[in-house]
C-alpha distance (Angstrom), angle and dihedral (degrees) to the residues before:
residue distance angle dihedral
X1 . . .
X2 3.89 . .
X3 3.88 89.7 .
X4 3.83 91.4 51.8
X5 3.75 91.7 47.9
X6 3.85 91.6 51.0
X7 3.88 89.4 49.0
X8 3.81 89.5 50.9
X9 3.76 89.8 52.5
X10 3.69 93.9 48.2
X11 3.78 89.3 49.4
X12 3.71 93.2 50.0
X13 3.80 93.1 46.9
X14 3.77 90.6 49.7
X15 3.85 92.2 51.9
X16 3.75 93.6 43.1
X17 3.81 98.7 52.3
X18 3.88 94.4 70.4
X19 3.75 90.1 46.2
X20 3.84 89.0 52.7
X21 3.70 91.6 53.5
X22 3.73 93.7 47.1
X23 3.80 92.2 52.4
X24 3.79 90.2 52.1
X25 3.77 88.8 55.8
X26 3.86 97.5 49.8
X27 3.83 102.1 32.7
X28 3.82 115.4 97.7
X29 3.67 116.5 -107.9
X30 3.87 112.3 -79.5
X31 3.74 94.8 14.5
X32 3.82 99.3 79.7
X33 3.73 91.7 106.1
X34 3.84 92.6 53.2
X35 3.86 91.9 50.6
X36 3.72 92.2 46.0
X37 3.76 96.5 53.5
X38 3.76 93.0 44.8
X39 3.85 91.6 51.3
X40 3.81 91.6 45.0
X41 3.80 92.9 51.7
X42 3.75 90.9 47.6
X43 3.79 92.3 50.5
X44 3.84 90.8 49.3
X45 3.82 90.4 49.9
X46 3.91 90.8 50.6
X47 3.89 90.6 46.7
X48 3.84 89.9 47.2
X49 3.82 91.8 51.6
X50 3.79 92.0 47.4
X51 3.81 95.8 49.7
X52 3.86 89.2 40.5
X53 3.78 91.1 54.8
X54 3.76 93.0 47.5
X55 3.82 93.7 47.6
X56 3.90 90.9 48.8
X57 3.86 92.7 53.1
X58 3.80 91.6 49.3
X59 3.78 98.7 43.7
X60 3.86 97.1 40.7
X61 3.87 88.9 46.4
X62 3.76 89.1 57.4
X63 3.87 92.9 47.7
X64 3.78 94.1 46.0
X65 3.70 89.7 61.6
X66 3.89 87.4 69.7
X67 3.76 94.7 57.1
X68 3.87 98.9 140.8
X69 3.83 104.6 103.4
X70 3.83 94.0 -162.1
X71 3.73 94.8 54.1
X72 3.75 100.8 35.9
X73 3.94 105.7 26.4
X74 3.78 93.4 154.4
X75 3.80 97.0 52.2
X76 3.77 93.8 43.9
X77 3.85 89.6 50.8
X78 3.78 91.2 51.7
X79 3.83 91.8 47.0
X80 3.89 94.8 46.9
X81 3.78 91.4 51.4
X82 3.82 92.7 51.9
X83 3.79 95.5 -123.2
X84 3.82 84.9 141.9
X85 3.76 89.4 65.2
X86 3.81 90.8 55.0
X87 3.78 87.7 52.1
X88 3.70 91.1 52.3
X89 3.83 91.0 50.8
X90 3.83 92.6 52.0
X91 3.84 91.1 50.2
X92 3.82 91.9 49.2
X93 3.74 92.3 45.6
X94 3.78 91.1 51.7
X95 3.75 88.7 52.8
X96 3.83 89.8 54.0
X97 3.81 89.9 48.0
X98 3.75 88.9 54.3
X99 3.88 101.5 46.4
X100 3.74 103.8 31.5
X101 3.83 93.5 99.3
X102 3.75 90.5 56.7
X103 3.84 92.4 68.1
X104 3.73 108.7 87.0
X105 3.76 88.3 -8.3
X106 3.76 115.0 -151.8
X107 3.76 93.7 3.4
X108 3.65 104.6 84.2
X109 3.79 108.9 36.7
X110 3.71 92.2 150.9
X111 3.76 91.8 63.7
X112 3.80 94.3 58.8
X113 3.80 95.1 80.0
X114 3.85 90.9 47.6
X115 3.76 92.5 48.8
X116 3.74 94.4 47.7
X117 3.79 91.4 49.1
X118 3.77 88.3 49.4
X119 3.80 93.2 51.9
X120 3.81 91.2 47.2
X121 3.86 91.8 49.7
X122 3.85 86.9 48.8
X123 3.82 90.4 53.3
X124 3.77 88.6 49.3
X125 3.77 91.8 54.0
X126 3.78 94.2 43.5
X127 3.81 92.7 50.1
X128 3.77 88.8 49.2
X129 3.96 91.0 53.0
X130 3.86 88.4 44.4
X131 3.75 90.1 55.1
X132 3.84 93.4 51.4
X133 3.84 90.7 44.7
X134 3.83 88.9 49.5
X135 3.75 88.9 57.1
X136 3.76 89.4 52.2
X137 3.69 91.7 48.8
X138 3.77 88.8 53.7
X139 3.79 89.9 50.8
X140 3.76 92.4 48.6
X141 3.80 89.6 51.2
X142 3.88 90.8 53.0
X143 3.77 90.1 46.5
X144 3.83 89.8 55.2
X145 3.87 90.0 47.9
X146 3.97 88.9 43.2
X147 3.79 91.1 -132.0
X148 3.81 94.3 152.8
X149 3.82 97.6 168.7
X150 3.90 90.3 59.1
X151 3.87 88.3 46.7
X152 3.81 88.9 61.8
X153 3.80 93.3 48.3
X154 3.85 87.1 48.5
X155 3.76 91.1 51.3
X156 3.74 90.8 54.5
X157 3.76 93.0 46.7
X158 3.76 97.3 40.4
X159 3.80 92.3 51.7
X160 3.81 90.9 48.9
X161 3.72 92.2 46.8
X162 3.87 90.3 50.1
X163 3.81 90.9 57.2
X164 3.76 93.0 42.6
X165 3.82 89.9 42.4
X166 3.88 92.5 52.9
X167 3.81 88.4 51.9
X168 3.79 97.0 45.7
X169 3.74 97.5 43.1
X170 3.84 90.2 45.7
X171 3.90 88.2 56.2
X172 3.83 91.7 46.1
X173 3.86 89.3 46.6
X174 3.78 92.2 50.2
X175 3.95 88.6 47.4
X176 3.93 89.8 50.2
X177 3.81 94.6 48.3
X178 3.82 98.1 45.8
X179 3.80 95.5 29.9
X180 3.75 97.0 -127.1
X181 3.76 132.5 137.2
X182 3.79 118.8 -90.2
X183 3.70 91.3 -141.0
X184 3.80 88.2 68.4
X185 3.79 92.0 59.4
X186 3.81 96.5 39.7
X187 3.64 94.3 46.6
X188 3.85 89.8 60.3
X189 3.79 92.9 56.0
X190 3.85 92.1 74.3
X191 3.91 89.6 81.0
X192 3.86 91.7 55.6
X193 3.80 101.0 41.4
X194 3.75 94.2 107.9
X195 3.85 90.7 50.4
X196 3.86 89.8 50.2
X197 3.92 90.8 50.6
X198 3.90 89.7 50.4
X199 3.87 92.5 47.4
X200 3.83 94.1 47.5
X201 3.84 96.2 40.7
X202 3.73 95.2 115.9
X203 3.81 90.6 44.4
X204 3.78 91.0 52.3
X205 3.76 92.3 48.5
X206 3.94 91.2 46.3
X207 3.73 88.9 51.4
X208 3.81 94.1 50.7
X209 3.83 91.1 44.5
X210 3.84 92.1 50.2
X211 3.82 91.5 53.4
X212 3.82 91.1 45.2
X213 3.77 93.3 50.2
X214 3.77 93.0 46.4
X215 3.85 93.8 48.8
X216 3.79 97.0 42.3
X217 3.80 92.8 45.6
X218 3.73 92.0 -149.4
X219 3.90 93.9 129.6
X220 3.67 139.1 22.7
X221 3.83 140.3 167.9
X222 3.77 109.4 -72.2
X223 3.79 95.8 31.0
X224 3.74 119.1 135.9
X225 3.87 106.6 -125.4
X226 3.75 141.3 176.0
X227 3.84 122.5 -149.9
X228 3.71 111.5 -168.4
X229 3.76 94.3 -174.1
X230 3.83 91.4 65.7
X231 3.82 96.4 25.8
X232 3.85 90.0 -118.4
X233 3.78 131.4 147.6
X234 3.83 124.0 173.9
X235 3.80 145.9 88.5
X236 3.79 123.6 -53.0
X237 3.80 106.8 -116.3
X238 3.83 100.8 175.6
X239 3.77 137.9 7.2
X240 3.77 108.1 -164.0
X241 3.80 131.6 167.2
X242 3.85 96.5 -89.6
X243 3.72 107.2 16.2
X244 3.78 140.2 29.8
X245 3.86 119.5 -147.0
X246 3.77 119.2 -146.3
X247 3.84 122.9 -170.4
X248 3.74 105.8 -142.0
X249 3.78 123.1 -146.2
X250 3.78 92.3 -112.7
X251 3.87 88.5 64.8
X252 3.76 93.1 -103.7
X253 3.78 122.9 114.0
X254 3.76 130.0 -139.7
X255 3.85 132.4 -163.4
X256 3.77 125.6 -147.7
X257 3.86 130.6 -179.6
X258 3.86 109.4 -86.0
X259 3.79 91.5 -132.1
X260 3.88 87.7 63.9
X261 3.74 86.5 74.7
X262 3.72 89.0 68.4
X263 3.84 99.7 39.8
X264 3.86 103.1 32.2
X265 3.84 129.7 71.0
X266 3.79 107.0 -101.5
X267 3.85 119.8 -172.0
X268 3.69 110.7 -152.3
X269 3.80 106.4 -154.6
X270 3.84 96.1 173.3
X271 3.86 89.7 107.4
X272 3.74 87.5 64.1
X273 3.69 90.8 58.2
X274 3.79 94.5 43.3
X275 3.84 93.1 50.6
X276 3.80 92.4 44.0
X277 3.75 93.7 -124.2
X278 3.72 133.2 110.3
X279 3.80 125.2 -164.6
X280 3.73 125.8 -115.0
X281 3.81 110.7 -157.8
X282 3.83 110.0 161.4
X283 3.86 135.2 134.1
X284 3.78 138.9 -146.0
X285 3.77 114.7 -148.7
X286 3.94 118.0 -140.3
X287 3.66 127.9 -160.9
X288 3.80 105.1 -115.9
X289 3.83 91.6 -145.9
X290 3.76 87.9 68.2
X291 3.77 94.1 61.9
X292 3.81 116.8 107.1
X293 3.76 146.0 154.1
X294 3.82 114.6 -93.7
X295 3.73 117.7 -114.2
X296 3.80 124.7 -146.6
X297 3.79 89.9 -98.5
X298 3.92 90.4 52.0
X299 3.73 89.5 49.9
X300 3.79 95.4 49.6
X301 3.81 89.2 48.1
X302 3.86 94.5 50.5
X303 3.74 91.4 48.8
X304 3.76 88.7 76.4
X305 3.91 87.6 71.8
X306 3.68 106.9 92.5
X307 3.77 96.1 -144.1
X308 3.89 90.7 56.9
X309 3.79 106.5 34.8
X310 3.82 97.7 89.7
X311 3.88 90.4 38.6
X312 3.81 93.7 51.6
X313 3.89 91.7 45.5
X314 3.75 90.8 54.4
X315 3.75 98.8 43.0
X316 3.87 91.2 45.4
X317 3.74 92.6 53.4
X318 3.85 90.8 48.3
X319 3.83 93.2 49.2
X320 3.77 92.3 46.1
X321 3.86 91.1 51.3
X322 3.77 91.9 49.0
X323 3.80 92.5 52.9
X324 3.83 98.0 47.8
X325 3.79 93.7 97.6
X326 3.84 96.5 25.7
X327 3.81 119.6 120.4
X328 3.79 114.9 -122.7
X329 3.72 89.8 12.4
X330 3.81 90.5 162.9
X331 3.79 88.7 70.2
X332 3.81 105.9 93.7
X333 3.80 94.5 -148.3
X334 3.88 92.3 60.2
X335 3.78 113.4 96.5
X336 3.77 129.6 -11.3
X337 3.88 116.5 -22.6
X338 3.74 135.8 -178.5
X339 3.88 116.0 -116.4
X340 3.72 129.8 -155.2
X341 3.81 91.7 -123.4
X342 3.83 91.7 46.5
X343 3.78 94.4 51.1
X344 3.74 91.5 43.6
X345 3.77 91.5 52.9
X346 3.83 88.9 53.7
X347 3.78 90.3 47.3
X348 3.94 91.6 50.1
X349 3.89 88.7 48.3
X350 3.77 91.7 53.5
X351 3.73 93.7 40.4
X352 3.89 91.1 52.7
X353 3.74 94.3 44.3
X354 3.76 89.4 54.4
X355 3.81 94.4 56.6
X356 3.72 110.9 110.9
X357 3.82 93.0 -153.9
X358 3.87 94.0 65.3
X359 3.80 125.3 88.0
X360 3.75 105.6 -105.4
X361 3.87 92.5 -162.9
X362 3.80 93.3 59.0
X363 3.82 126.7 71.3
X364 3.88 115.9 -74.7
X365 3.77 109.5 -166.3
X366 3.78 138.5 167.8
X367 3.74 106.9 -170.1
X368 3.77 142.8 163.8
X369 3.79 118.1 -119.0
X370 3.78 128.9 -158.6
X371 3.80 115.2 -58.6
X372 3.89 112.4 -100.3
X373 3.78 132.5 -171.8
X374 3.74 87.4 -99.7
X375 3.91 92.3 58.2
X376 3.78 137.7 -96.2
X377 3.82 114.5 -32.4
X378 3.86 115.3 -139.6
X379 3.79 103.1 -163.0
X380 3.74 125.7 -154.9
X381 3.96 110.6 -151.6
X382 3.79 118.6 -179.5
X383 3.78 141.9 109.6
X384 3.72 130.9 -111.5
X385 3.73 122.6 -131.9
X386 3.80 94.1 -129.4
X387 3.84 125.2 58.2
X388 3.80 94.7 -164.8
X389 3.85 103.3 125.4
X390 3.84 98.7 -134.9
X391 3.77 91.9 43.8
X392 3.81 90.7 49.4
X393 3.68 94.3 52.8
X394 3.74 93.4 47.7
X395 3.80 92.1 52.6
X396 3.77 91.9 46.9
X397 3.76 94.3 47.9
X398 3.82 92.5 47.5
X399 3.86 90.7 56.1
X400 3.77 95.7 48.0
X401 3.83 93.4 42.6
X402 3.77 88.7 57.5
X403 3.81 94.4 44.5
X404 3.73 96.2 48.3
X405 3.78 93.4 51.7
X406 3.81 94.4 39.2
X407 3.86 91.0 55.0
X408 3.87 86.4 71.9
X409 3.82 89.9 68.2
X410 3.85 88.9 60.7
X411 3.81 93.2 49.2
X412 3.74 91.5 -112.6
X413 3.76 123.1 150.9
X414 3.84 121.0 -142.0
X415 3.82 112.8 -139.1
X416 3.82 114.5 -115.5
X417 3.77 138.5 150.0
X418 3.84 110.8 -88.1
X419 3.72 117.5 -150.7
């Protein structure tokens, strides 16, 4: 390898000497140095591009052999992120660093320091690019493995590393260009640490939130979430260092600060989608003044409702037996009695239980909630067996359409604002 490099140097030196003499002849007096350095830089750029092209072909050809993602996920991730191109850049730049003194050898000693610093600066920039591409390769690998929680952690880490990397590589680049020690610049940062913390407050919070979300495994990209604080409901599209993107169900998208994932109530509804069940939790408000005991005539009339006939026969017999030896049994308030709201609650329970669109393995409840100024809430609590949004809304609406109208048969009054 060393022999080949020496031969390459000799070849370049032999080719560059006639060019050097030719430039001396055509260059205006006093400007020979300027012409020499311009031509030398152009030659080095051409040589760099040639070697870079050759190295890319060789390296990428090797990586393309391992095209199977399932068998070689790491190699495919590296190739897809173009880390191989950065490797080719480094090799080509090392070649330039080895042969630049052979061009116009001995004539332009003053350019040596400039070329060396340029090569070093190029290496710094290429290493920075390789770092970012390496993070992309790691992300590609996690995507192939479908490890979405680690992807979120990597997003937080990579965004932070990019910001810190820009700062660190900028410092290193300045040190390389001007030939100064890095400790001189870094030491001066102590006075502005508080300012940096203030400026990067959201960045630090986003970084911490990303790590927390990834380790707790409460959320991931693709989850169906509800955020009451912002009145949002949709699927998480992206979780970045500073913002989180949510695709709403109305085909719009919203962005919230990432640190809100740590400090705000987030309802993860993904389990509903995964279990193919979506919750119905909705109430009907009844006017308490419409509640009453059922008379014999009311009971006989309601026995014509198929869902109630057996229930009313059984309850009527139980109540009649209890009142046989009761004093003042003719008074309806004495002893147990059936009420229109109670019988309607039983009817609603049986009606909801008979709905084929509800999940029979989950809870199916018809229950009274605390009395409010708007009346008594009668809540339906159950789960549909289909999470598709339109289908869910239709099932829910059909249930409440029926119950709202059926309540009139029980002489119940639905609360509403009267104008």
